[in-house]
C-alpha positions as CSV (number, residue, x, y, z in Angstrom):
1,X,-19.0,46.1,22.5
2,X,-16.2,45.9,25.3
3,X,-13.4,43.4,25.3
4,X,-14.4,43.0,28.9
5,X,-18.1,42.1,28.0
6,X,-18.3,38.0,28.1
7,X,-20.7,38.3,24.9
8,X,-18.0,39.5,23.0
9,X,-15.6,36.5,23.8
10,X,-18.8,34.0,23.3
11,X,-19.7,35.4,19.7
12,X,-16.0,35.4,18.6
13,X,-15.6,31.7,20.0
14,X,-18.8,30.7,18.3
15,X,-17.7,32.6,15.1
16,X,-14.7,30.9,15.0
17,X,-15.7,27.3,15.9
18,X,-18.4,27.5,12.8
19,X,-15.7,28.7,10.2
20,X,-13.2,26.0,11.5
21,X,-16.2,23.5,11.2
22,X,-16.8,24.4,7.4
23,X,-13.0,24.7,6.9
24,X,-12.9,20.8,8.3
25,X,-15.9,19.7,6.1
26,X,-13.8,21.0,3.1
27,X,-10.8,19.3,3.9
28,X,-12.4,16.1,4.3
29,X,-14.3,16.2,0.9
30,X,-11.2,17.4,-0.9
31,X,-9.3,14.5,1.1
32,X,-11.9,11.7,0.1
33,X,-11.5,12.6,-3.4
34,X,-7.8,12.0,-3.0
35,X,-7.7,9.0,-0.8
36,X,-10.6,6.8,-2.4
37,X,-9.9,4.0,-4.4
38,X,-9.9,5.5,-8.0
39,X,-9.2,9.0,-6.7
40,X,-5.9,11.2,-7.4
41,X,-3.5,9.3,-5.2
42,X,-5.1,6.2,-4.9
43,X,-5.7,4.0,-8.3
44,X,-8.4,1.9,-8.8
45,X,-8.6,-1.8,-7.6
46,X,-8.5,-2.5,-11.7
47,X,-4.8,-1.5,-11.4
48,X,-3.9,-4.8,-10.5
49,X,-4.3,-5.9,-14.0
50,X,-1.3,-3.5,-15.4
51,X,2.3,-3.2,-15.0
52,X,3.4,-1.0,-12.2
53,X,6.7,0.6,-11.8
54,X,7.9,3.5,-9.5
55,X,10.4,6.0,-11.3
56,X,11.9,9.5,-10.1
57,X,9.9,12.4,-11.4
58,X,11.9,15.5,-12.2
59,X,8.8,17.5,-12.4
60,X,7.6,16.4,-8.9
61,X,11.1,15.9,-7.2
62,X,9.9,12.4,-6.1
63,X,9.5,8.7,-6.9
64,X,6.1,7.8,-8.4
65,X,4.0,4.8,-9.4
66,X,4.0,4.7,-13.2
67,X,1.4,2.5,-14.6
68,X,2.3,0.5,-17.9
69,X,0.5,-2.1,-20.2
70,X,-1.5,-4.9,-19.4
71,X,0.2,-7.5,-16.6
72,X,-2.6,-9.5,-15.3
73,X,-2.2,-10.9,-11.7
74,X,-1.6,-14.8,-11.9
75,X,-2.5,-14.6,-15.7
76,X,-6.0,-13.5,-15.2
77,X,-7.7,-10.2,-15.8
78,X,-10.2,-9.2,-13.4
79,X,-13.1,-6.6,-13.5
80,X,-13.1,-3.8,-11.2
81,X,-15.7,-5.8,-9.0
82,X,-13.5,-8.8,-9.0
83,X,-10.3,-6.8,-8.2
84,X,-12.0,-5.0,-5.2
85,X,-13.4,-8.2,-3.9
86,X,-9.9,-10.0,-4.0
87,X,-7.9,-7.1,-2.5
88,X,-10.4,-6.9,0.3
89,X,-9.8,-10.5,1.1
90,X,-5.8,-9.8,1.1
91,X,-6.6,-7.0,3.4
92,X,-8.4,-9.3,5.6
93,X,-5.6,-12.0,5.5
94,X,-3.1,-9.1,6.4
95,X,-5.4,-8.3,9.4
96,X,-6.0,-11.8,10.6
97,X,-2.6,-12.8,10.6
98,X,-1.5,-9.7,12.2
99,X,1.3,-8.8,9.6
100,X,1.9,-5.1,11.3
101,X,3.3,-7.0,14.4
102,X,6.7,-7.3,12.2
103,X,5.9,-5.5,8.8
104,X,5.3,-1.7,8.1
105,X,2.4,-0.5,5.6
106,X,2.4,3.0,4.8
107,X,4.6,3.9,7.7
108,X,2.5,1.9,10.2
109,X,3.3,-1.1,11.8
110,X,6.5,-2.9,13.3
111,X,10.1,-2.5,12.1
112,X,11.3,-6.0,12.7
113,X,10.5,-7.2,9.2
114,X,10.7,-5.6,5.7
115,X,8.3,-2.4,5.0
116,X,5.8,-3.8,2.6
117,X,4.4,-0.4,1.2
118,X,6.0,-1.0,-2.2
119,X,6.6,-4.8,-1.8
120,X,5.5,-5.4,-5.3
121,X,8.3,-3.4,-6.6
122,X,10.8,-4.9,-4.5
123,X,13.9,-5.8,-7.0
124,X,14.8,-8.5,-4.7
125,X,11.8,-10.7,-6.1
126,X,13.8,-11.2,-9.1
127,X,15.9,-13.4,-7.1
128,X,13.0,-15.1,-5.7
129,X,12.1,-16.5,-8.9
130,X,14.7,-18.7,-8.9
131,X,14.7,-19.4,-5.1
132,X,11.1,-20.4,-5.3
133,X,11.1,-21.9,-8.9
134,X,8.0,-19.7,-9.9
135,X,8.1,-18.2,-13.4
136,X,6.3,-14.8,-12.4
137,X,6.7,-12.7,-9.8
138,X,3.3,-12.8,-8.3
139,X,3.8,-16.5,-8.3
140,X,7.0,-16.4,-6.3
141,X,5.3,-14.0,-4.1
142,X,2.4,-16.5,-3.5
143,X,4.9,-19.7,-2.9
144,X,6.8,-17.6,-0.4
145,X,3.7,-16.7,1.6
146,X,2.4,-20.2,1.8
147,X,5.7,-21.6,2.8
148,X,8.1,-18.9,4.2
149,X,9.8,-21.5,6.5
150,X,11.0,-23.5,3.1
151,X,12.6,-20.2,1.7
152,X,14.4,-18.8,5.0
153,X,17.1,-16.9,3.9
154,X,17.7,-14.0,6.5
155,X,18.6,-14.5,10.5
156,X,14.8,-13.1,10.9
157,X,12.5,-15.9,9.6
158,X,8.9,-15.4,8.6
159,X,6.8,-17.9,10.6
160,X,4.3,-20.1,8.6
161,X,1.2,-18.3,9.0
162,X,-0.9,-21.6,7.3
163,X,-1.9,-19.4,4.3
164,X,-3.9,-20.8,1.8
165,X,-3.6,-20.6,-2.0
166,X,-6.3,-18.1,-2.4
167,X,-5.2,-16.5,0.7
168,X,-2.0,-15.9,-0.8
169,X,-3.1,-14.8,-4.2
170,X,-5.4,-12.2,-2.4
171,X,-2.6,-11.0,-0.1
172,X,-0.5,-10.3,-3.5
173,X,-3.2,-8.6,-5.2
174,X,-3.4,-6.2,-2.0
175,X,0.2,-5.5,-2.1
176,X,0.7,-5.2,-6.2
177,X,-2.5,-2.5,-5.5
178,X,-0.8,-0.6,-2.5
179,X,2.4,-0.3,-4.9
180,X,0.4,1.7,-7.2
181,X,-0.8,4.1,-4.6
182,X,1.0,7.6,-4.8
183,X,3.0,7.7,-1.3
184,X,4.2,11.2,-2.2
185,X,7.7,9.2,-2.4
186,X,7.6,7.6,0.7
187,X,9.5,5.2,1.1
188,X,12.2,7.7,-0.1
189,X,15.0,6.0,-2.1
190,X,12.9,2.6,-2.5
191,X,14.9,0.4,-4.8
192,X,17.6,2.6,-5.3
193,X,19.6,1.5,-1.9
194,X,22.1,-1.2,-2.4
195,X,22.3,-3.9,0.1
196,X,25.7,-5.9,0.2
197,X,25.1,-9.6,0.3
């Protein structure tokens, strides 16, 4: 075959396309194993029943979620099916209220309000216990979501989105689950940046 022959170039294009299609299928299967709930980077939904921390790993050179002992959300342990349904409702609340118009999730969204990728782990919630009068972080988050206008502490105020108690609990479940996702160290230096009051 000569390089001037169109059959040569056609055969090269077809073989390259076939090889790249096979590589794409293999990468897709590998990625799905990592990003599916219960996969290598995304925990099972029932992780909302556990304590979640975010710790720097010398081995990997980045911050990683660390799962601890039992810490049921709102004092109730949920099965995998119940947790999946609750988190699914939380995701729908976030979508229906257009939270990404102001907030960022996993690097997507707007930068007007705080990034919510690791919101469950935000050390500021310790202060919110006193502000909201709640005994637990999950309760403080739910109270804030139901009445953000009552707890306005910054120049940028979250509007009251008429979130019900059930919707608030579902949203908190979604945020706790999302905080347990291994985001390869994103957002960088989370929880270690000191903000002056």
